[in-house]
KOLSELUM-626711 format. One record per residue (C-alpha): x, y, z. Coordinates in steps of 0.2 Angstrom, whole numbers. Example, Ala and Ser with C-alpha at 12.3 -4.5 7.8 and 13.67 -1.06 7.14 Angstrom:
BEGIN
REC    xx    yy    zz
REC    62   -22    39
REC    68    -5    36
END
This chain:
BEGIN
REC    xx    yy    zz
REC  -234   189    33
REC  -230   207    32
REC  -223   207    49
REC  -210   195    44
REC  -202   207    32
REC  -189   219    38
REC  -197   237    40
REC  -214   232    42
REC  -225   228    57
REC  -244   226    62
REC  -243   244    70
REC  -237   251    55
REC  -251   243    44
REC  -265   248    57
REC  -259   266    56
REC  -260   266    37
REC  -278   260    37
REC  -282   273    50
REC  -274   287    40
REC  -287   282    25
REC  -303   283    37
REC  -305   301    38
REC  -304   304    18
REC  -319   290    17
REC  -330   300    29
REC  -326   317    20
REC  -332   311     4
REC  -348   319     0
REC  -359   311   -14
REC  -371   321   -24
REC  -389   323   -18
REC  -400   309   -24
REC  -388   295   -22
REC  -393   288    -5
REC  -389   271    -9
REC  -371   275   -12
REC  -369   284     3
REC  -377   271    14
REC  -366   258     6
REC  -350   268    10
REC  -355   270    29
REC  -357   251    29
REC  -339   250    21
REC  -332   261    34
REC  -340   252    49
REC  -333   235    43
REC  -317   241    40
REC  -315   249    57
REC  -321   234    66
REC  -308   224    56
REC  -295   236    62
REC  -299   235    80
REC  -299   216    78
REC  -282   215    70
REC  -276   226    84
REC  -283   216    97
REC  -276   199    90
REC  -259   208    87
REC  -257   215   104
REC  -263   200   115
REC  -259   185   104
REC  -246   189    89
REC  -234   199    98
REC  -231   187   113
REC  -229   173   101
REC  -216   183    89
REC  -207   188   105
REC  -205   170   110
REC  -201   165    92
REC  -186   177    91
REC  -179   172   108
REC  -181   153   104
REC  -173   156    88
REC  -158   165    96
REC  -158   151   110
REC  -159   138    95
REC  -144   145    85
REC  -135   144   103
REC  -139   127   106
REC  -135   122    87
REC  -117   127    90
REC  -117   119   107
REC  -126   103    99
REC  -109   101    88
REC  -100    98   104
REC  -113    86   111
REC  -107    69   115
REC  -116    55   105
REC  -116    37   111
REC  -114    21    99
REC  -131    16   104
REC  -138    32    98
REC  -128    30    82
REC  -135    13    79
REC  -153    20    78
REC  -148    31    61
REC  -145    20    48
REC  -157    22    35
REC  -161    33    19
REC  -172    45    30
REC  -159    46    45
REC  -140    42    41
REC  -127    47    53
REC  -109    43    51
REC   -94    46    62
REC   -77    52    55
REC   -61    55    66
REC   -72    55    81
REC   -84    67    75
REC  -103    63    71
REC  -111    70    54
REC  -130    69    48
REC  -127    66    30
REC  -145    62    27
REC  -147    78    15
REC  -131    74     6
REC  -134    55     1
REC  -143    61   -16
REC  -129    73   -19
REC  -115    61   -16
REC  -105    59   -32
REC  -102    40   -29
REC  -120    36   -25
REC  -130    35    -9
REC  -125    16    -6
REC  -109    21    -2
REC  -112    31    13
REC  -128    20    18
REC  -115     5    20
REC  -107    14    35
REC  -123    22    42
REC  -122    21    61
REC  -103    17    61
REC   -87    23    59
REC   -81    29    41
REC   -65    37    45
REC   -55    23    37
REC   -65    23    22
REC   -66    42    20
REC   -48    46    22
REC   -43    30    13
REC   -52    36    -3
REC   -41    52    -5
REC   -55    65    -4
REC   -51    82    -9
REC   -47    97     3
REC   -65   104    -2
REC   -73    88     2
REC   -65    89    19
REC   -70   106    22
REC   -88   102    18
REC   -89    90    34
REC   -91   105    46
REC  -108   109    39
REC  -115    91    44
REC  -107    90    60
REC  -120    86    74
REC  -108    81    88
REC   -95    70    94
REC   -93    51    97
REC   -92    46   115
REC   -74    39   116
REC   -67    56   106
REC   -67    65   122
REC   -53    54   128
REC   -41    62   115
REC   -45    80   119
REC   -35    80   135
REC   -18    86   136
REC   -11    68   143
REC    -7    58   128
REC    -9    39   129
REC    -6    29   113
REC   -15    14   121
REC   -31    22   119
REC   -30    24    99
REC   -36     6    97
REC   -55    12   103
REC   -55    30    98
REC   -49    30    80
REC   -35    43    84
REC   -24    34    71
REC   -34    43    57
REC   -31    60    65
REC   -15    72    68
REC   -12    73    88
REC    -4    90    85
REC    12    84    93
REC    18    88   111
REC    18   106   113
REC    24   105   131
REC    41   114   133
REC    43   111   152
REC    60   104   150
REC    68   120   145
REC    84   117   155
REC    86    99   146
REC    98    94   133
REC    92   101   117
REC    92    84   108
REC    87    74   123
REC    75    60   117
REC    59    63   127
REC    40    65   125
REC    43    75   110
REC    52    60   101
REC    67    67    91
REC    61    84    90
REC    71    97   100
REC    66    99   117
REC    63   118   114
REC    55   126    98
REC    68   132    86
REC    69   151    86
REC    78   164    75
REC    92   173    81
REC    87   192    85
REC   102   198    92
REC   122   196    93
REC   135   191    80
REC   124   177    72
REC   111   191    67
REC   123   194    52
REC   120   176    46
REC   101   177    49
REC   101   192    37
REC   112   183    23
REC    99   168    25
REC    84   179    23
REC    92   185     6
REC    95   167    -1
REC    79   165   -11
REC    82   180   -20
REC   102   179   -23
REC   100   161   -28
REC    87   165   -42
REC    98   178   -48
REC   113   169   -47
REC   123   180   -36
REC   123   171   -19
REC   143   171   -19
REC   144   190   -23
REC   131   194    -8
REC   140   183     4
REC   156   191    -1
REC   150   208     5
REC   148   201    23
REC   166   193    23
REC   172   203    39
REC   156   200    49
REC   157   181    46
REC   175   181    51
REC   172   190    67
REC   160   176    72
REC   173   162    74
REC   181   172    89
REC   165   171    98
REC   159   153    96
REC   165   148   113
REC   152   160   121
REC   137   152   111
REC   124   142   121
REC   118   125   114
REC   104   132   106
REC   115   145    97
REC   127   133    91
REC   114   122    83
REC   105   138    76
REC   123   144    70
REC   126   127    62
REC   110   128    51
REC   114   145    46
REC   132   141    40
REC   124   126    31
REC   113   136    21
REC   126   150    17
REC   139   136    11
REC   127   128     0
REC   121   145    -7
REC   139   149   -10
REC   144   133   -19
REC   128   129   -29
REC   118   145   -30
REC   129   156   -39
REC   130   158   -58
REC   143   169   -69
REC   155   171   -54
REC   173   170   -55
REC   179   153   -49
REC   193   151   -37
REC   210   145   -45
REC   210   130   -34
REC   194   123   -41
REC   202   109   -52
REC   193    95   -59
REC   176   103   -56
REC   178   102   -37
REC   172   118   -28
REC   182   127   -15
REC   174   133     1
REC   183   149     7
REC   192   148    24
REC   182   162    32
REC   166   151    30
REC   174   134    33
REC   183   139    48
REC   168   144    59
REC   157   130    52
REC   170   117    56
REC   173   123    73
REC   154   123    78
REC   152   105    70
REC   166    98    81
REC   157   106    97
REC   141    98    94
REC   148    82    86
REC   141    83    68
REC   148    86    50
REC   151   102    41
REC   136    98    30
REC   118   103    28
REC   109    88    37
REC    92    82    42
REC    93    92    58
REC    96   108    50
REC    83   108    37
REC    69    98    46
REC    71    95    65
REC    78   112    69
REC    71   122    55
REC    53   127    60
REC    44   139    71
REC    25   139    77
REC    15   154    72
REC     4   152    86
REC    16   149   100
REC     2   140   110
REC    -5   131    96
REC    -2   113    89
REC    12   107    77
REC     2   106    62
REC     4   112    44
REC    -6   127    46
REC     3   132    61
REC    21   129    55
REC    34   140    45
REC    52   136    40
REC    65   147    47
REC    77   145    33
REC    74   141    15
REC    82   141    -3
REC    68   146   -13
REC    52   156   -12
REC    40   142   -18
REC    27   133    -7
REC    36   116   -13
REC    50   117    -3
REC    39   124    13
REC    27   109    10
REC    42    97     8
REC    51   100    24
REC    36   104    34
REC    29    86    30
REC    45    78    38
REC    42    90    53
REC    25    84    55
REC    30    65    53
REC    43    67    67
REC    31    75    78
REC    17    62    76
REC    31    48    78
REC    34    54    97
REC    21    41   103
REC    31    28    94
REC    46    31   103
REC    37    31   120
REC    29    14   116
REC    46     8   110
REC    54    13   127
REC    41     5   136
REC    42   -10   126
REC    60   -13   131
REC    56   -10   148
REC    43   -24   148
REC    55   -36   138
REC    68   -32   153
REC    54   -37   166
REC    49   -51   156
REC    31   -44   156
REC    22   -52   142
REC     6   -43   145
REC    12   -27   146
REC    22   -30   130
REC     6   -35   121
REC    -1   -19   125
REC    14    -9   119
REC    14   -19   103
REC    -4   -13   100
REC     1     5   104
REC    16     4    93
REC     6    -3    78
REC    -8    10    79
REC     5    24    81
REC    14    17    64
REC    -3    16    56
REC    -6    34    59
REC    11    38    52
REC     7    29    35
REC   -11    32    33
REC   -12    50    39
REC     6    58    38
REC    14    52    22
REC    -1    57    12
REC     1    76    17
REC    16    75     5
REC     4    72   -10
REC    -9    86    -4
REC   -15    99   -17
REC   -26   114   -18
REC   -36   121   -32
REC   -25   136   -34
REC    -8   128   -31
REC   -11   111   -37
REC     1    99   -30
REC     8   108   -15
REC    25    99   -17
REC    27    97   -36
REC    39    83   -42
REC    47    94   -56
REC    51   108   -43
REC    57    95   -30
REC    69    86   -43
REC    76   100   -53
REC    76   115   -42
REC    77   109   -24
REC    87    93   -25
REC   102   100   -35
REC   105   111   -20
REC   104    99    -6
REC   111    83   -13
REC   127    75    -8
REC   144    85   -12
REC   162    84   -14
REC   171   100    -8
REC   188   106    -4
REC   187   116    13
REC   200   129    12
REC   214   126    25
REC   206   110    33
REC   208    91    29
REC   225    94    21
REC   215   104     7
REC   209    87     0
REC   191    85    -6
REC   179    79     7
REC   162    70     2
REC   147    73    13
REC   130    66    12
REC   115    78     9
REC   100    78    20
REC    90    62    18
REC    75    53    27
REC    88    40    31
REC    95    52    44
REC    79    51    54
REC    81    40    69
REC    63    35    69
REC    64    19    58
REC    82    14    65
REC    76    13    82
REC    60     3    76
REC    71    -9    66
REC    81   -11    83
REC    66   -16    92
REC    60   -29    78
REC    78   -36    75
REC    79   -30    57
REC    96   -33    50
REC   103   -26    35
REC   109   -41    23
REC   119   -29    11
REC   136   -25    18
REC   137   -10     7
REC   120    -3    12
REC   124    -7    31
REC   140     3    31
REC   130    18    22
REC   117    17    36
REC   131    17    49
REC   139    32    39
REC   122    41    41
REC   122    41    60
REC   137    53    60
REC   125    67    54
REC   112    65    67
REC   113    74    84
REC   125    65    97
REC   110    62   109
REC   101    52    95
REC   117    43    92
REC   118    37   110
REC   100    33   111
REC   102    21    96
REC   118    13   104
REC   109    11   121
REC    94     2   112
REC   107   -10   103
REC   113   -16   120
REC    96   -23   125
REC    87   -38   120
REC    77   -35   105
REC    59   -40   104
REC    62   -53    90
REC    74   -63   101
REC    62   -62   116
REC    47   -66   106
REC    55   -80    97
REC    58   -89   114
REC    40   -89   118
REC    32   -92   101
REC    27  -110   108
REC    18  -104   123
REC    14   -86   119
REC     8   -88   100
REC    -2   -71   102
REC    14   -61   104
REC    21   -68    88
REC     5   -62    78
REC     5   -45    86
REC    25   -44    82
REC    20   -49    65
REC     8   -35    64
REC    20   -22    69
REC    31   -29    54
REC    15   -26    43
REC    14    -9    48
REC    33    -5    45
REC    32   -13    29
REC    16    -2    25
REC    26    13    29
REC    41     8    19
REC    30     4     3
REC    21    20     5
REC    37    29     6
REC    44    20    -8
REC    29    27   -19
REC    35    44   -14
REC    53    41   -19
REC    47    33   -35
REC    38    48   -39
REC    49    61   -34
REC    66    54   -39
REC    65    37   -49
REC    54    43   -61
REC    62    60   -63
REC    80    54   -65
REC    86    54   -83
REC    84    37   -93
REC    99    26   -92
REC   105    33   -75
REC   103    26   -57
REC    92    37   -47
REC   100    42   -31
REC    93    49   -16
REC    98    66    -9
REC   109    57     4
REC   118    48   -11
REC   110    31    -8
REC   104    21   -23
REC    86    24   -21
REC    79     9   -29
REC    91    -3   -22
REC    91     5    -4
REC    72     4    -1
REC    70   -13    -9
REC    83   -19     2
REC    76   -11    17
REC    59   -19    13
REC    66   -37    10
REC    76   -36    26
REC    60   -32    35
REC    51   -46    28
REC    64   -58    34
REC    61   -52    52
REC    44   -61    53
REC    43   -75    66
REC    36   -90    57
REC    26  -101    69
REC    31  -120    68
REC    18  -133    64
REC    19  -139    82
REC    12  -122    89
REC    -4  -129    99
REC   -15  -115    93
REC   -15  -120    75
REC   -10  -138    75
REC   -13  -146    58
REC   -21  -162    56
REC   -12  -179    58
REC   -14  -184    41
REC    -8  -168    34
REC     7  -170    46
REC    11  -188    39
REC    10  -184    20
REC     3  -170    10
REC   -12  -178     1
REC   -24  -169   -11
REC   -42  -171    -5
REC   -54  -179   -17
REC   -72  -174   -19
REC   -86  -186   -23
REC   -99  -175   -32
REC  -112  -188   -27
REC  -108  -185    -9
REC  -106  -167    -2
REC   -91  -173     7
REC   -71  -172     4
REC   -62  -187     6
REC   -43  -191     6
REC   -37  -203    -6
REC   -33  -220     2
REC   -23  -235    -5
REC   -19  -236   -23
REC   -25  -224   -36
REC   -37  -229   -50
REC   -31  -235   -66
REC   -18  -245   -73
REC     1  -243   -70
REC     3  -230   -83
REC   -11  -219   -75
REC    -2  -223   -57
REC    15  -216   -63
REC     7  -201   -73
REC    -2  -196   -57
REC    15  -198   -47
REC    23  -188   -61
REC    12  -173   -59
REC     8  -175   -40
REC     3  -158   -34
REC    12  -150   -19
REC    28  -160   -20
REC    37  -147   -30
REC    22  -134   -31
REC    14  -136   -48
REC    30  -142   -57
REC    32  -160   -61
REC    36  -170   -45
REC    50  -179   -54
REC    65  -169   -59
REC    65  -169   -78
REC    79  -178   -86
REC    92  -169   -96
REC    94  -178  -112
REC   110  -179  -121
REC   116  -190  -136
REC   123  -201  -121
REC   109  -202  -110
REC    94  -200  -121
REC    84  -216  -128
REC    90  -222  -144
REC    75  -217  -153
REC    73  -200  -145
REC    91  -194  -149
REC    84  -186  -165
REC    74  -175  -155
REC    89  -170  -145
REC    99  -164  -160
REC    85  -155  -167
REC    80  -146  -151
REC    99  -140  -148
REC   100  -134  -166
REC    84  -123  -165
REC    90  -107  -158
REC   104  -106  -171
REC    94  -113  -186
REC    77  -104  -184
REC    85   -85  -184
REC    86   -75  -199
REC    78   -87  -211
REC    88  -101  -205
REC    88  -120  -211
REC    78  -127  -197
REC    64  -133  -207
REC    75  -141  -220
REC    85  -150  -205
REC    69  -157  -199
REC    64  -164  -216
REC    81  -170  -218
REC    79  -181  -203
REC    63  -188  -208
REC    68  -207  -207
REC    74  -205  -190
REC    57  -196  -184
REC    47  -210  -193
REC    57  -222  -182
REC    55  -212  -167
REC    35  -213  -170
REC    36  -232  -171
REC    44  -234  -154
REC    32  -223  -143
REC    25  -239  -134
REC    42  -241  -127
REC    42  -225  -117
REC    39  -223  -100
REC    30  -208   -93
REC    45  -198   -89
REC    52  -202  -106
REC    36  -198  -114
REC    33  -181  -106
REC    51  -177  -110
REC    49  -183  -129
REC    32  -174  -130
REC    40  -157  -124
REC    53  -159  -137
REC    42  -161  -150
REC    31  -147  -145
REC    48  -136  -146
REC    52  -143  -164
REC    34  -141  -170
REC    35  -122  -164
REC    51  -120  -173
REC    46  -128  -188
REC    31  -116  -189
REC    41  -101  -185
REC    55  -104  -198
REC    41  -106  -210
REC    35   -88  -206
REC    52   -82  -208
REC    54   -88  -226
REC    37   -85  -230
REC    30   -68  -224
REC    14   -67  -233
REC     8   -83  -223
REC    -8   -77  -213
REC   -13   -91  -201
REC    -6  -106  -194
REC   -14  -119  -207
REC    -4  -112  -220
REC    11  -120  -212
REC     6  -138  -212
REC    16  -150  -201
REC    20  -167  -210
REC    11  -182  -204
REC    26  -190  -197
REC    29  -175  -186
REC    10  -171  -180
REC     4  -188  -179
REC    17  -194  -165
REC    15  -178  -157
REC    -5  -180  -156
REC    -4  -197  -150
REC     8  -193  -136
REC    -1  -178  -131
REC   -18  -188  -131
REC   -10  -202  -120
REC    -3  -189  -108
REC   -19  -180  -108
REC   -10  -164  -113
REC   -13  -150  -127
REC    -5  -154  -143
REC     4  -138  -144
REC    18  -128  -136
REC    11  -122  -119
REC    15  -117  -103
REC    19  -134   -98
REC    33  -135  -110
REC    40  -119  -107
REC    40  -119   -87
REC    32  -135   -79
REC    44  -147   -88
REC    58  -136   -92
REC    70  -135   -77
REC    84  -142   -67
REC    94  -137   -53
REC   112  -135   -55
REC   123  -142   -42
REC   132  -130   -30
REC   150  -129   -37
REC   157  -123   -20
REC   149  -133    -7
REC   145  -148   -19
REC   127  -150   -13
REC   111  -153   -22
REC    94  -144   -16
REC    84  -154    -4
REC    67  -148   -12
REC    62  -142   -29
REC    64  -124   -36
REC    63  -110   -23
REC    66   -92   -22
REC    82   -95   -14
REC    90  -106   -27
REC    84   -94   -40
REC    93   -80   -32
REC   108   -91   -31
REC   107   -94   -50
REC   105  -112   -49
REC    88  -114   -58
REC    93  -118   -76
REC    80  -120   -90
REC    83  -135  -101
REC    76  -130  -118
REC    76  -112  -126
REC    71  -104  -143
REC    83   -90  -142
REC    98   -94  -131
REC    99   -76  -123
REC   101   -73  -105
REC    84   -64  -103
REC    76   -80  -109
REC    84   -89   -95
REC    79   -77   -83
REC    62   -75   -88
REC    58   -94   -88
REC    68   -97   -73
REC    59   -84   -62
REC    42   -93   -67
REC    49  -110   -63
REC    54  -103   -45
REC    36   -95   -44
REC    28  -112   -48
REC    40  -121   -35
REC    36  -109   -21
REC    19  -113   -23
REC    21  -128   -12
REC    17  -120     4
REC     1  -111    -3
REC    -5  -128   -10
REC    -2  -137     7
REC   -12  -122    15
REC   -27  -124     3
REC   -28  -142     5
REC   -28  -141    24
REC   -40  -126    24
REC   -52  -138    13
REC   -51  -151    27
REC   -53  -139    41
REC   -69  -132    33
REC   -76  -149    32
REC   -72  -152    51
REC   -78  -135    55
REC   -62  -131    65
REC   -61  -112    65
REC   -43  -112    74
REC   -36  -125    61
REC   -43  -115    47
REC   -37   -98    53
REC   -18  -106    55
REC   -21  -112    35
REC   -25   -95    30
REC   -10   -88    39
REC     1  -101    31
REC    -8   -96    14
REC    -3   -78    16
REC    14   -83    19
REC    14   -94     4
REC     8   -81    -7
REC    21   -68     1
REC    34   -81    -4
REC    28   -82   -22
REC    29   -63   -23
REC    46   -63   -17
REC    51   -73   -33
REC    48   -57   -44
REC    65   -47   -44
REC    66   -31   -35
REC    74   -21   -45
REC    74   -31   -62
REC    91   -35   -67
REC    90   -26   -83
REC    81   -12   -93
REC    62   -15   -97
REC    69   -15  -115
REC    75   -32  -113
REC    58   -39  -109
REC    50   -30  -124
REC    63   -37  -136
REC    61   -55  -128
REC    43   -55  -130
REC    44   -49  -149
REC    56   -63  -152
REC    46   -76  -143
REC    29   -72  -150
REC    34   -80  -167
REC    36   -97  -157
REC    23   -98  -143
REC     9   -87  -149
REC    11   -83  -167
REC    -7   -79  -171
REC   -12   -71  -155
REC   -15   -53  -153
REC    -4   -43  -142
REC   -18   -42  -129
REC   -18   -62  -128
REC     1   -61  -126
REC    -2   -49  -111
REC   -14   -61  -104
REC    -2   -75  -105
REC    12   -66   -97
REC     0   -62   -83
REC    -6   -79   -78
REC     0   -91   -92
REC    -7  -107   -90
REC    -3  -108   -72
REC   -15  -116   -59
REC    -9  -103   -46
REC   -21   -89   -49
REC   -36  -100   -52
REC   -33  -111   -37
REC   -31   -94   -26
REC   -46   -85   -34
REC   -58  -101   -31
REC   -52  -106   -14
REC   -53   -87    -7
REC   -70   -85   -15
REC   -66   -70   -26
REC   -80   -64   -36
REC   -80   -70   -54
REC   -79   -56   -67
REC   -82   -55   -86
REC   -66   -46   -91
REC   -53   -54  -102
REC   -41   -59   -88
REC   -56   -71   -81
REC   -60   -78   -98
REC   -41   -81  -100
REC   -40   -90   -83
REC   -56  -101   -86
REC   -49  -106  -103
REC   -31  -110   -97
REC   -38  -124   -88
REC   -38  -135  -103
REC   -20  -133  -106
REC   -15  -138   -89
REC   -10  -156   -83
REC   -23  -167   -77
REC   -20  -167   -60
REC   -20  -148   -59
REC   -37  -149   -66
REC   -43  -161   -53
REC   -35  -149   -40
REC   -44  -135   -46
REC   -60  -145   -48
REC   -60  -150   -29
REC   -58  -131   -24
REC   -72  -127   -37
REC   -84  -139   -29
REC   -79  -135   -11
REC   -85  -121     1
REC   -74  -106    -2
REC   -65   -97    12
REC   -77   -82    11
REC   -92   -92    11
REC   -87  -101    26
REC   -82   -85    35
REC   -98   -78    31
REC  -108   -92    36
REC   -99   -92    53
REC  -102   -74    55
REC  -122   -76    52
REC  -124   -92    63
REC  -113   -84    77
REC  -128   -81    89
REC  -134   -98    87
REC  -119  -107    89
REC  -112   -97   102
REC   -95   -97    95
REC   -82   -86   102
REC   -83   -69    93
REC   -65   -64    93
REC   -60   -82    86
REC   -71   -77    70
REC   -64   -59    71
REC   -45   -66    70
REC   -52   -78    55
REC   -58   -63    46
REC   -42   -54    49
REC   -32   -68    42
REC   -44   -70    27
REC   -42   -51    23
REC   -23   -53    24
REC   -23   -67    11
REC   -34   -55     0
REC   -21   -41     2
REC    -7   -53    -3
REC   -16   -59   -18
REC   -18   -41   -24
REC     0   -38   -22
REC     4   -54   -32
REC    -8   -48   -46
REC     0   -30   -45
REC    18   -37   -47
REC    11   -48   -62
REC     3   -32   -69
REC    21   -24   -68
REC    28   -38   -77
REC    15   -36   -91
REC    19   -18   -93
REC    38   -22   -96
REC    35   -36  -108
REC    21   -29  -118
REC    22   -10  -116
REC    12    -7  -132
REC    -4   -13  -122
REC     1    -7  -105
REC   -12     6  -104
REC   -27    -5  -109
REC   -19   -18   -97
REC   -18    -6   -82
REC   -34     4   -85
REC   -46    -9   -90
REC   -41   -27   -87
REC   -31   -24   -71
REC   -43   -11   -64
REC   -58   -24   -65
REC   -46   -37   -57
REC   -42   -26   -43
REC   -61   -21   -41
REC   -66   -39   -39
REC   -52   -42   -26
REC   -56   -26   -17
REC   -74   -31   -16
REC   -69   -49    -8
REC   -63   -41     8
REC   -74   -46    22
REC   -80   -33    34
REC   -93   -43    44
REC   -83   -41    60
REC   -68   -30    57
REC   -80   -15    62
REC   -78   -21    80
REC   -61   -15    82
REC   -66     2    74
REC   -81     3    85
REC   -70     3   101
REC   -72   -15   108
REC   -57   -24   115
REC   -46   -31   102
REC   -49   -50    98
REC   -30   -54   102
REC   -32   -46   119
REC   -49   -53   126
REC   -66   -59   120
REC   -82   -49   122
REC   -99   -48   117
REC  -105   -38   101
REC  -109   -20   104
REC  -123   -10    97
REC  -112    -3    84
REC  -108   -21    78
REC  -125   -26    78
REC  -130   -11    67
REC  -114   -17    56
REC  -120   -34    54
REC  -138   -28    51
REC  -132   -16    36
REC  -122   -31    29
REC  -138   -42    28
REC  -146   -27    18
REC  -162   -28    27
REC  -169   -13    16
REC  -165   -20     0
REC  -175   -36    -3
REC  -169   -35   -21
REC  -151   -37   -17
REC  -155   -51    -2
REC  -165   -61   -15
REC  -151   -62   -26
REC  -139   -66   -13
REC  -135   -84    -8
REC  -124   -91     6
REC  -106   -92     0
REC  -108   -79   -13
REC  -100   -61   -10
REC  -112   -48    -6
REC  -117   -39   -21
REC  -120   -21   -19
REC  -123   -10   -35
REC  -109     3   -34
REC  -103    17   -45
REC   -87    18   -52
REC   -79    30   -40
REC   -82    16   -27
REC   -72     4   -36
REC   -54     8   -32
REC   -40     1   -22
REC   -42    14    -9
REC   -58     7    -2
REC   -50    -7     7
REC   -57    -9    23
REC   -43   -19    32
END
């Protein structure tokens, strides 16, 4: 033990004992004490023997062992360092999946996180789920802090076997599918072998220059470099113009030497002139304005403008700070041999001295650098199209999809990075209020040029990047807005000429959409891969929109239209791009052989009927049960004809077209908007027509089904107006019972409601399902071939019949919901066919049904306007005014739930069919209670779904039985991807409904978002299936490419999902139910999506 302490050894200890021995023998006791002397001799002898034994043991045993231990320790430390570089196979990974030994792989590195399980803030179960598997998507998708990322190194024990493929210099984007490189930055292409090529030639570096940008160190441009270096200081002082004026003669001398500049010097000079000019115009305060600066239009002096314009003409760009000046050509690598990464980059020119500007522009440099594989895959895709090489095109599609995934999930989040010291590295306030005013679009007079007239030039914008335009060309995305199309064309004047030529050449070729559309009947797998790229582009644009929303839209003053630095209307521009990208999808026809629906479904859409006595689903044959009234009522509400709207177009009653006994209802309903407002006389008007109402009550038996529905709906409006006018005149009234309806109103209403099997109160059925008609096209003189759709809503042809307030926003609000219910037709058809496919156990047909369902939900989402046609104040006022009619005694939270889902059957049907886990939150309770307010046929449809096997239960059953049934694994994997796509679309739909709630009921917005919507999103997120998706992450071939057998990682994945070490959970789990795992709140977020 002492030998282990520094400065101590066995030799030293022995010498200490030996030094004590002489003193013991020199001790002479007094005479007569022989016993004590003899004892002392014995002690001395024993001590000497002990010392000799100790010395012998140390010399012959301990020292060799100690020396070997020290040597082994040194070798162990060295081997530990070397161990971090050892390659670990997936088979070895599969053996470390328990609490006592848990390994995970992130970004190609393997980490032993056994000791960290108990310390994980989110609980050990979150990590154990991915034991022995790749957790890259989950780790980075969660948005872990920089500290958490730095902690990984202490747990690293090696690298996974495929990761070595990405350490070589030759970049192959095809390998991203099996090596998870989509989650890692590649570091860009650092090779500068093309030193003699044109600077802006599109090559392996993508759209970055072929040679690294450099500062000017000698020559006439050195003076400009000195001015730009001073800009952060002089701009903050407001003395930029005064500083630039001191260099007037040096700047004037540059113009005569421009013809001698190289291409690199011309581009750098353009950037320097741009920064100086911006500082001269916008970075000065308290200066003496030029006398020609009239109407607040600044003048750029001739000694600056002449050289700038001459250089701009030589390189084919505009005299304005553009994207190339501040991003593409405005960086240098600190380590000239290092990667193009955030830590190794520094801006050459800047306006401010804060990290925000640096981080903002460097993030765009990283995006351009990481987009180089996109350009390579894109060029090869066009080559495959020219050769008509479908297999090669499929490979390039997969490469392109993976590279776009990296841009979205790895590059864009860099913009929101933060540190403990600096917080957000690009703060939105600094960007909007300090950086953006300097670089935004300007209108300037260039002294001595352009006839001394003001010229407007756009500021640098992400729209000046050529990455997305070339992808749009490949995918055949077309801009539907003429205004925005012209704006995009104008942006091309601000990009380097070689980039413009590259885009022009691409437009001359056959795009992928036209090529794949011609092959969709023979090569449907190409269509699915093409649509996957569309999904990735949409993912990128939605993520970019979140950035623009945070940094531009939310920071813009209220009441003003937010515009980007390039002058584009940010909101309209981005949403138009998103909409046009959606339209580029290729829709497979029903005749496609892979997913061909059943003949019964092709002939006529029929709702399946379940017999609870038999565990089967049957299609109704022959006549429906019941009498003629029941048959007509079923036809009136036949689900799927017009979505969940009534199958028969509701009649528009006038005094000329209404039945004689019902004319009183028409008179009262049309008088309601004016008579109910401001203590109006509506109640007196109703009481004044008592005799006519009694006559109407006596003629109820003469009404057919359509007339009965219309009359009952009008009665519901009249009853709501009668009560509301009572409230207006008697404010002390507390509950609905205090406004009693006369029997001559309430009795016929209840009788009709009972006969029609509907609620005896105004409901969603009256406000939406029965309250519509399609206006005839005044120009083309045509009527709609089908019921209300999104297209008809955009044309403004969907009109509501009955209203309480008679204001435009009321027409918009209910008209939007009519379109939503009408667009549900495709989703209903997909659900019905899906139930039949489950019954037949047809995987391929069921996959087609899920794809159709995802498309149907997407169509429903499209009915929500982007942007909203009016300020959110309009919806707030609408709900305040309507509440007295439709929910007088409900709380605001009840009203928020009504706005979210109403009494519609869309959400209940989707949740039950997909098998989303039920919750106990208010939204789920509202959905359960809303069923009783639905028409009978809607309730039957939901009952059929509820008593059938859900999509998630069917998928789980297929996966667990895969070995026994010998099903093709890739078919099940494709089915899982389609299911997860439906969940994602449903989550988007719920998100759009949540946005509408926050606009309509802002008083409860915080409660709704943070409590109810959070729980809703949690249940949807947990419903994602990850039973086979791990196969793609584990490195196996993609299901769309070729079938294959399960790997060890997949086996371990399925084994983990079965929760072998948790009998408590397995006992409570049943076939068809979602996997129930106790998780902490940190795991219950939208960021935990696996797909």
